[in-house]
C-alpha positions as a Markdown table, in Angstrom:
| # | Residue | x | y | z |
|---|---|---|---|---|
| 1 | Met | 92.4 | 93.7 | 106.6 |
| 2 | Lys | 92.7 | 91.0 | 104.0 |
| 3 | Ile | 95.9 | 90.8 | 101.8 |
| 4 | Ala | 96.4 | 88.3 | 99.0 |
| 5 | Val | 99.9 | 87.2 | 98.0 |
| 6 | Val | 100.9 | 86.0 | 94.5 |
| 7 | Asn | 104.1 | 84.2 | 93.9 |
| 8 | Ser | 104.1 | 83.8 | 90.1 |
| 9 | Gly | 106.7 | 81.6 | 88.4 |
| 10 | Ser | 107.3 | 80.7 | 84.8 |
| 11 | Ser | 105.3 | 77.4 | 85.2 |
| 12 | Ser | 103.6 | 77.7 | 88.6 |
| 13 | Leu | 101.6 | 80.1 | 90.7 |
| 14 | Lys | 101.2 | 80.3 | 94.5 |
| 15 | Phe | 98.3 | 82.2 | 96.0 |
| 16 | Lys | 97.6 | 82.9 | 99.6 |
| 17 | Leu | 95.0 | 85.1 | 101.3 |
| 18 | Phe | 95.8 | 86.4 | 104.8 |
| 19 | Asp | 93.6 | 88.0 | 107.5 |
| 20 | Met | 96.2 | 90.4 | 108.8 |
| 21 | Leu | 94.3 | 90.9 | 112.1 |
| 22 | Asp | 95.9 | 87.6 | 113.3 |
| 23 | Glu | 97.9 | 86.7 | 110.2 |
| 24 | Ser | 95.8 | 83.6 | 109.6 |
| 25 | Val | 95.6 | 82.0 | 106.2 |
| 26 | Leu | 92.0 | 82.2 | 104.9 |
| 27 | Phe | 92.8 | 80.5 | 101.5 |
| 28 | Glu | 95.7 | 79.1 | 99.7 |
| 29 | Met | 96.3 | 77.4 | 96.3 |
| 30 | His | 99.4 | 76.2 | 94.4 |
| 31 | Ile | 99.1 | 75.5 | 90.7 |
| 32 | Glu | 101.9 | 73.6 | 89.1 |
| 33 | Glu | 102.6 | 73.4 | 85.3 |
| 34 | Leu | 100.2 | 76.1 | 84.4 |
| 35 | Arg | 99.6 | 76.8 | 80.7 |
| 36 | Ser | 98.9 | 80.5 | 81.3 |
| 37 | His | 98.6 | 82.9 | 84.2 |
| 38 | His | 95.2 | 84.0 | 83.1 |
| 39 | Glu | 93.9 | 80.4 | 83.2 |
| 40 | Ala | 95.5 | 80.0 | 86.6 |
| 41 | Leu | 93.7 | 83.2 | 87.8 |
| 42 | Lys | 90.4 | 81.8 | 86.5 |
| 43 | Glu | 91.0 | 78.6 | 88.4 |
| 44 | Ile | 91.9 | 80.5 | 91.6 |
| 45 | Leu | 88.8 | 82.7 | 91.3 |
| 46 | Glu | 86.6 | 79.7 | 90.9 |
| 47 | Lys | 88.0 | 78.2 | 94.1 |
| 48 | Leu | 87.7 | 81.5 | 95.9 |
| 49 | Glu | 84.0 | 81.7 | 94.9 |
| 50 | Glu | 83.5 | 78.2 | 96.2 |
| 51 | Ser | 85.0 | 79.4 | 99.5 |
| 52 | Lys | 82.6 | 82.4 | 99.5 |
| 53 | Ile | 85.4 | 84.9 | 99.0 |
| 54 | Glu | 85.1 | 87.7 | 96.5 |
| 55 | Leu | 87.8 | 89.9 | 95.1 |
| 56 | Lys | 86.1 | 93.0 | 96.5 |
| 57 | Met | 86.7 | 91.5 | 99.9 |
| 58 | Ile | 90.5 | 91.8 | 99.4 |
| 59 | Asp | 92.1 | 95.1 | 100.3 |
| 60 | Ala | 95.4 | 94.6 | 98.5 |
| 61 | Ile | 97.6 | 92.1 | 96.6 |
| 62 | Gly | 101.3 | 91.7 | 97.1 |
| 63 | His | 103.4 | 90.2 | 94.3 |
| 64 | Arg | 106.8 | 88.7 | 94.6 |
| 65 | Val | 109.1 | 90.2 | 91.9 |
| 66 | Val | 112.5 | 88.6 | 91.6 |
| 67 | His | 114.6 | 91.5 | 90.2 |
| 68 | Gly | 114.2 | 95.2 | 91.3 |
| 69 | Gly | 117.6 | 96.3 | 90.1 |
| 70 | Glu | 118.7 | 99.5 | 91.8 |
| 71 | Leu | 115.3 | 101.1 | 91.2 |
| 72 | Phe | 113.3 | 99.4 | 94.0 |
| 73 | Lys | 114.5 | 99.0 | 97.5 |
| 74 | Glu | 111.2 | 98.5 | 99.3 |
| 75 | Ala | 107.6 | 97.4 | 98.6 |
| 76 | Ile | 105.9 | 99.8 | 96.1 |
| 77 | Leu | 102.4 | 100.4 | 94.8 |
| 78 | Ile | 102.2 | 99.2 | 91.2 |
| 79 | Asp | 101.3 | 101.8 | 88.6 |
| 80 | Asp | 102.1 | 102.0 | 84.8 |
| 81 | Val | 105.6 | 103.4 | 85.5 |
| 82 | Val | 106.4 | 100.5 | 87.9 |
| 83 | Leu | 105.1 | 98.0 | 85.4 |
| 84 | Lys | 107.4 | 99.4 | 82.6 |
| 85 | Ser | 110.3 | 99.3 | 85.0 |
| 86 | Ile | 109.7 | 95.6 | 86.0 |
| 87 | Asp | 109.4 | 94.8 | 82.3 |
| 88 | Lys | 112.7 | 96.6 | 81.5 |
| 89 | Leu | 114.4 | 94.7 | 84.4 |
| 90 | Ser | 113.5 | 91.5 | 82.6 |
| 91 | Glu | 116.8 | 91.9 | 80.8 |
| 92 | Leu | 118.5 | 91.0 | 84.1 |
| 93 | Ala | 116.0 | 88.2 | 85.1 |
| 94 | Pro | 114.6 | 86.8 | 81.8 |
| 95 | Leu | 113.4 | 83.6 | 83.5 |
| 96 | His | 111.6 | 85.4 | 86.4 |
| 97 | Asn | 110.5 | 89.0 | 85.9 |
| 98 | Pro | 108.3 | 88.2 | 82.8 |
| 99 | Ala | 106.4 | 85.6 | 84.8 |
| 100 | Asn | 106.0 | 87.9 | 87.8 |
| 101 | Leu | 104.7 | 90.6 | 85.4 |
| 102 | Glu | 102.1 | 88.1 | 84.0 |
| 103 | Gly | 100.7 | 87.5 | 87.4 |
| 104 | Ile | 100.4 | 91.3 | 88.0 |
| 105 | Leu | 98.7 | 91.9 | 84.7 |
| 106 | Ala | 96.3 | 88.9 | 85.1 |
| 107 | Phe | 94.9 | 90.5 | 88.3 |
| 108 | Lys | 95.0 | 94.0 | 86.9 |
| 109 | Asn | 92.8 | 92.9 | 84.0 |
| 110 | Lys | 90.3 | 91.2 | 86.4 |
| 111 | Ala | 90.3 | 93.8 | 89.1 |
| 112 | Pro | 91.7 | 97.1 | 87.8 |
| 113 | Thr | 91.0 | 99.1 | 91.0 |
| 114 | Leu | 92.5 | 96.6 | 93.4 |
| 115 | Lys | 95.7 | 98.0 | 94.9 |
| 116 | Gln | 98.7 | 95.8 | 93.9 |
| 117 | Tyr | 102.2 | 96.0 | 95.4 |
| 118 | Ala | 105.5 | 94.7 | 94.2 |
| 119 | Ile | 107.9 | 93.2 | 96.8 |
| 120 | Phe | 111.4 | 92.6 | 95.3 |
| 121 | Asp | 113.8 | 89.7 | 96.1 |
| 122 | Thr | 116.7 | 92.1 | 95.6 |
| 123 | Ala | 115.5 | 94.8 | 98.0 |
| 124 | Phe | 116.8 | 93.3 | 101.2 |
| 125 | His | 120.3 | 93.2 | 99.8 |
| 126 | Ser | 120.3 | 96.9 | 98.9 |
| 127 | Thr | 122.2 | 97.6 | 102.1 |
| 128 | Met | 125.3 | 95.8 | 100.9 |
| 129 | Pro | 128.4 | 98.0 | 100.9 |
| 130 | Arg | 130.1 | 98.8 | 97.5 |
| 131 | Glu | 133.0 | 96.5 | 98.2 |
| 132 | Ala | 130.5 | 93.7 | 98.5 |
| 133 | Tyr | 128.2 | 94.4 | 95.5 |
| 134 | Leu | 130.8 | 95.5 | 93.0 |
| 135 | Tyr | 132.6 | 93.1 | 90.7 |
| 136 | Ala | 136.3 | 93.8 | 90.0 |
| 137 | Leu | 135.4 | 94.8 | 86.4 |
| 138 | Pro | 136.0 | 98.1 | 84.7 |
| 139 | Leu | 133.8 | 100.5 | 86.8 |
| 140 | Asp | 131.9 | 101.8 | 83.8 |
| 141 | Met | 130.4 | 98.2 | 83.4 |
| 142 | Tyr | 128.5 | 99.0 | 86.6 |
| 143 | Glu | 128.0 | 102.7 | 86.1 |
| 144 | Asn | 126.7 | 102.4 | 82.5 |
| 145 | His | 125.2 | 98.9 | 82.5 |
| 146 | Gly | 124.3 | 98.0 | 86.1 |
| 147 | Ile | 126.6 | 94.9 | 86.2 |
| 148 | Arg | 126.9 | 94.3 | 90.0 |
| 149 | Arg | 125.9 | 91.8 | 92.6 |
| 150 | Tyr | 122.2 | 92.2 | 93.4 |
| 151 | Gly | 121.4 | 89.1 | 95.5 |
| 152 | Phe | 118.1 | 87.1 | 95.7 |
| 153 | His | 115.9 | 85.2 | 98.2 |
| 154 | Gly | 115.7 | 88.6 | 99.9 |
| 155 | Thr | 112.1 | 88.0 | 101.2 |
| 156 | Ser | 113.1 | 84.7 | 102.8 |
| 157 | His | 116.3 | 86.2 | 104.4 |
| 158 | Thr | 114.2 | 89.1 | 105.7 |
| 159 | Tyr | 111.7 | 86.8 | 107.3 |
| 160 | Ile | 114.5 | 84.6 | 108.8 |
| 161 | Ala | 116.2 | 87.7 | 110.3 |
| 162 | Lys | 113.1 | 88.8 | 112.0 |
| 163 | Glu | 112.2 | 85.3 | 113.3 |
| 164 | Ser | 115.8 | 84.8 | 114.5 |
| 165 | Ala | 115.7 | 88.1 | 116.5 |
| 166 | Arg | 112.4 | 87.0 | 118.1 |
| 167 | Ile | 113.7 | 83.6 | 119.0 |
| 168 | Leu | 117.0 | 84.9 | 120.3 |
| 169 | Glu | 115.2 | 87.7 | 122.1 |
| 170 | Lys | 117.3 | 90.4 | 120.5 |
| 171 | Glu | 116.6 | 93.7 | 118.7 |
| 172 | Leu | 116.7 | 93.2 | 115.0 |
| 173 | Ala | 119.2 | 96.1 | 114.8 |
| 174 | Glu | 121.6 | 94.1 | 117.0 |
| 175 | Leu | 121.2 | 90.7 | 115.3 |
| 176 | Asn | 124.3 | 89.1 | 113.6 |
| 177 | Ile | 123.5 | 85.8 | 111.7 |
| 178 | Ile | 124.4 | 83.8 | 108.7 |
| 179 | Ser | 121.2 | 82.8 | 106.9 |
| 180 | Leu | 121.2 | 79.7 | 104.7 |
| 181 | His | 118.3 | 79.4 | 102.3 |
| 182 | Leu | 118.8 | 75.9 | 101.0 |
| 183 | Gly | 116.4 | 74.6 | 98.3 |
| 184 | Asn | 116.7 | 73.7 | 94.6 |
| 185 | Gly | 117.8 | 77.3 | 94.4 |
| 186 | Ala | 120.1 | 78.2 | 97.3 |
| 187 | Ser | 121.9 | 81.2 | 98.8 |
| 188 | Val | 123.8 | 82.4 | 101.9 |
| 189 | Cys | 123.4 | 85.8 | 103.4 |
| 190 | Ala | 125.6 | 87.6 | 106.0 |
| 191 | Ile | 123.2 | 89.7 | 108.1 |
| 192 | Lys | 124.9 | 92.2 | 110.4 |
| 193 | Asn | 122.9 | 94.5 | 112.7 |
| 194 | Gly | 119.8 | 93.1 | 111.0 |
| 195 | Lys | 120.9 | 94.1 | 107.5 |
| 196 | Ser | 122.4 | 92.2 | 104.5 |
| 197 | Ile | 126.1 | 93.0 | 104.1 |
| 198 | Asp | 126.9 | 90.1 | 101.7 |
| 199 | Thr | 125.2 | 87.3 | 99.8 |
| 200 | Ser | 126.2 | 84.5 | 97.6 |
| 201 | Met | 123.9 | 85.1 | 94.6 |
| 202 | Gly | 125.0 | 87.9 | 92.4 |
| 203 | Phe | 124.1 | 89.6 | 89.1 |
| 204 | Thr | 121.7 | 86.7 | 88.6 |
| 205 | Pro | 120.6 | 83.7 | 90.8 |
| 206 | Leu | 123.3 | 81.6 | 89.1 |
| 207 | Glu | 126.2 | 82.7 | 91.3 |
| 208 | Gly | 127.2 | 81.1 | 94.6 |
| 209 | Leu | 126.3 | 77.7 | 95.9 |
| 210 | Val | 126.0 | 74.4 | 94.1 |
| 211 | Met | 122.3 | 74.1 | 93.4 |
| 212 | Gly | 119.8 | 71.6 | 92.0 |
| 213 | Thr | 120.6 | 72.5 | 88.4 |
| 214 | Arg | 122.7 | 75.6 | 88.6 |
| 215 | Ser | 126.5 | 75.5 | 88.7 |
| 216 | Gly | 127.1 | 78.3 | 91.2 |
| 217 | Asp | 130.6 | 79.8 | 91.4 |
| 218 | Met | 133.0 | 78.9 | 88.5 |
| 219 | Asp | 135.8 | 80.3 | 86.5 |
| 220 | Ala | 134.3 | 82.8 | 84.1 |
| 221 | Ala | 136.7 | 81.8 | 81.4 |
| 222 | Ile | 134.9 | 78.5 | 81.1 |
| 223 | Met | 132.0 | 80.2 | 79.3 |
| 224 | Pro | 134.0 | 81.6 | 76.3 |
| 225 | Tyr | 135.8 | 78.2 | 76.2 |
| 226 | Met | 132.5 | 76.4 | 75.8 |
| 227 | Met | 131.5 | 78.8 | 73.1 |
| 228 | His | 134.8 | 78.8 | 71.1 |
| 229 | Thr | 136.0 | 75.3 | 71.6 |
| 230 | Leu | 132.8 | 73.3 | 72.2 |
| 231 | Lys | 130.9 | 75.5 | 69.7 |
| 232 | Lys | 128.1 | 76.3 | 72.1 |
| 233 | Ser | 126.0 | 79.4 | 71.5 |
| 234 | Ala | 125.5 | 81.9 | 74.3 |
| 235 | Asp | 122.0 | 80.6 | 74.8 |
| 236 | Glu | 123.2 | 77.0 | 75.0 |
| 237 | Val | 125.8 | 78.0 | 77.6 |
| 238 | Ser | 123.2 | 79.7 | 79.7 |
| 239 | Glu | 120.9 | 76.7 | 79.4 |
| 240 | Ile | 123.8 | 74.4 | 80.5 |
| 241 | Leu | 124.8 | 76.5 | 83.5 |
| 242 | Asn | 121.2 | 77.2 | 84.7 |
| 243 | Lys | 119.4 | 73.9 | 83.9 |
| 244 | Lys | 121.9 | 71.1 | 83.3 |
| 245 | Ser | 124.6 | 71.7 | 85.9 |
| 246 | Gly | 124.8 | 71.7 | 89.7 |
| 247 | Leu | 123.8 | 68.5 | 91.4 |
| 248 | Phe | 122.0 | 67.3 | 88.2 |
| 249 | Gly | 125.1 | 67.9 | 86.1 |
| 250 | Ile | 127.2 | 65.7 | 88.4 |
| 251 | Cys | 124.8 | 62.8 | 89.2 |
| 252 | Gly | 121.7 | 63.2 | 87.0 |
| 253 | Leu | 119.6 | 64.0 | 90.1 |
| 254 | Ser | 118.5 | 67.4 | 91.4 |
| 255 | Asp | 116.3 | 66.4 | 94.3 |
| 256 | Val | 118.5 | 66.1 | 97.5 |
| 257 | Arg | 116.1 | 63.6 | 99.0 |
| 258 | Glu | 116.8 | 61.2 | 96.1 |
| 259 | Ile | 120.6 | 61.9 | 96.3 |
| 260 | Leu | 120.7 | 61.2 | 100.0 |
| 261 | Ser | 119.1 | 57.8 | 99.5 |
| 262 | Ser | 121.3 | 56.9 | 96.6 |
| 263 | Asp | 124.3 | 54.6 | 96.7 |
| 264 | Asp | 125.7 | 55.9 | 93.5 |
| 265 | Glu | 129.2 | 57.3 | 93.8 |
| 266 | Asn | 128.4 | 60.4 | 91.7 |
| 267 | Ala | 125.4 | 61.1 | 93.9 |
| 268 | Lys | 127.8 | 61.1 | 96.9 |
| 269 | Leu | 130.2 | 63.3 | 95.0 |
| 270 | Ala | 127.5 | 65.8 | 94.2 |
| 271 | Leu | 126.4 | 66.0 | 97.8 |
| 272 | Ser | 130.0 | 66.5 | 99.0 |
| 273 | Met | 130.5 | 69.3 | 96.5 |
| 274 | Met | 127.4 | 71.0 | 97.6 |
| 275 | Ile | 128.3 | 70.8 | 101.3 |
| 276 | Arg | 131.9 | 71.9 | 100.7 |
| 277 | Arg | 130.7 | 75.0 | 98.9 |
| 278 | Ile | 128.2 | 75.9 | 101.7 |
| 279 | Arg | 131.0 | 75.4 | 104.3 |
| 280 | Lys | 133.3 | 77.7 | 102.3 |
| 281 | Tyr | 130.7 | 80.5 | 102.3 |
| 282 | Val | 129.9 | 80.1 | 106.0 |
| 283 | Gly | 133.6 | 80.1 | 106.9 |
| 284 | Ser | 134.3 | 83.2 | 104.8 |
| 285 | Tyr | 131.2 | 85.1 | 106.1 |
| 286 | Met | 132.3 | 84.4 | 109.7 |
| 287 | Thr | 135.2 | 86.7 | 109.1 |
| 288 | Leu | 132.8 | 89.6 | 108.6 |
| 289 | Phe | 131.6 | 89.5 | 112.2 |
| 290 | Asp | 133.2 | 90.3 | 115.6 |
| 291 | Thr | 130.4 | 88.3 | 117.2 |
| 292 | Leu | 128.0 | 85.9 | 115.5 |
| 293 | Asp | 124.6 | 85.0 | 117.2 |
| 294 | Ala | 123.7 | 82.0 | 115.0 |
| 295 | Val | 123.8 | 80.2 | 111.7 |
| 296 | Val | 120.2 | 79.7 | 110.5 |
| 297 | Phe | 119.0 | 77.0 | 108.1 |
| 298 | Thr | 115.8 | 77.4 | 106.1 |
| 299 | Gly | 114.3 | 76.3 | 102.7 |
| 300 | Gly | 113.3 | 72.8 | 101.8 |
| 301 | Ile | 116.7 | 71.3 | 102.3 |
| 302 | Gly | 117.7 | 73.6 | 105.2 |
| 303 | Glu | 114.5 | 72.8 | 107.1 |
| 304 | His | 114.4 | 69.1 | 106.6 |
| 305 | Ser | 117.9 | 67.6 | 106.2 |
| 306 | Ser | 119.6 | 67.2 | 109.5 |
| 307 | Tyr | 122.4 | 65.3 | 107.8 |
| 308 | Ile | 123.3 | 68.4 | 105.6 |
| 309 | Lys | 123.0 | 70.7 | 108.6 |
| 310 | Asp | 125.3 | 68.6 | 110.7 |
| 311 | Glu | 127.8 | 68.2 | 107.9 |
| 312 | Val | 127.9 | 72.0 | 107.2 |
| 313 | Met | 128.3 | 72.8 | 110.9 |
| 314 | Arg | 130.8 | 70.0 | 111.6 |
| 315 | Gly | 133.9 | 71.5 | 113.4 |
| 316 | Leu | 132.6 | 75.1 | 113.3 |
| 317 | Asn | 132.9 | 76.9 | 116.6 |
| 318 | Ile | 129.5 | 78.7 | 116.5 |
| 319 | Ala | 127.3 | 79.1 | 119.6 |
| 320 | Lys | 123.9 | 78.5 | 118.1 |
| 321 | Thr | 122.3 | 76.8 | 115.1 |
| 322 | Leu | 118.7 | 77.5 | 114.3 |
| 323 | Val | 116.3 | 75.8 | 111.9 |
| 324 | Ile | 113.4 | 78.1 | 110.9 |
| 325 | Gln | 110.6 | 77.4 | 108.5 |
| 326 | Thr | 110.6 | 80.3 | 106.1 |
| 327 | Asp | 107.3 | 82.1 | 105.1 |
| 328 | Glu | 107.9 | 84.4 | 102.2 |
| 329 | Glu | 104.2 | 84.9 | 101.6 |
| 330 | Leu | 103.6 | 86.1 | 105.1 |
| 331 | Glu | 106.6 | 88.5 | 104.9 |
| 332 | Ile | 105.2 | 89.9 | 101.6 |
| 333 | Ala | 101.8 | 90.4 | 103.3 |
| 334 | Arg | 103.5 | 92.2 | 106.2 |
| 335 | Gln | 105.3 | 94.5 | 103.9 |
| 336 | Val | 102.2 | 95.2 | 101.9 |
| 337 | Lys | 100.3 | 96.0 | 105.1 |
| 338 | Ser | 103.2 | 98.4 | 106.1 |
| 339 | Arg | 103.0 | 100.2 | 102.8 |
| 340 | Tyr | 99.2 | 100.2 | 102.7 |
| 341 | Phe | 98.9 | 102.2 | 105.9 |
| 342 | Lys | 101.7 | 104.7 | 105.1 |
């Protein structure tokens, strides 16, 4: 069985083709700064043809979709109703869902009979209890408008949970870990008995850790202050919090590798702020467990920066620390295979 995986962003597109007999990668391509998803698809098809791979040889395609709201809690076969729902959920993820949708439509136009599945970042966190996912706002804000913590990076945290169980030789249903997905976007997830019970990202991917260009946790009153006193529009405030804050806002750099090699005092400050926020989350999540099997690091920073890992874990009394390379595309392919044979 051959399954393709599409990870479609606003300005990039990742494509991987797996042979699910042995989970080997038959073909992969990553296009940065694409002008349109249709042009990216054309480029991918040309490269597939050069590799003697035709679309009719592919059994199914899995698409990463960032926001599934409360509608989608597992991988689902895409039809017109699902397409409309993903489009409507763009209100909750305006930077992500429209791009994911473009990738789906690009392949639908080229191969209308090819089965396509949506795998949602939010799905893994659908097991959080109400006290974890609700905000302390008037309850009708949730009941009528869906304002709640959804969580993201779910596909990565799912893969990490399964790999951790394998490495620790435990049943997934007995696994207790804190998973740290640390990259330009970053999140922490408390996984108890193999399920997400809390996570740092919330209604959007803005909440939580100090990230490359995102502020993470902050006093919500700062936003109306920026609008009323600094005369910023709502769009300008969103732009600042999502694209001009975080590490970049403090030191002008968003790449941790550059920050680690810099002697600039603001770079050191930004790094300290990021590490402090991670430690606060790890410490608070430790209180959710009677026993904790491991703290697991993944993502570009989590996998490659021993300094940050050591600083985060300094003084914490935890038995095991694991570093696992995440593979979101493989996890998506596995979920598609599981749904395909249902």
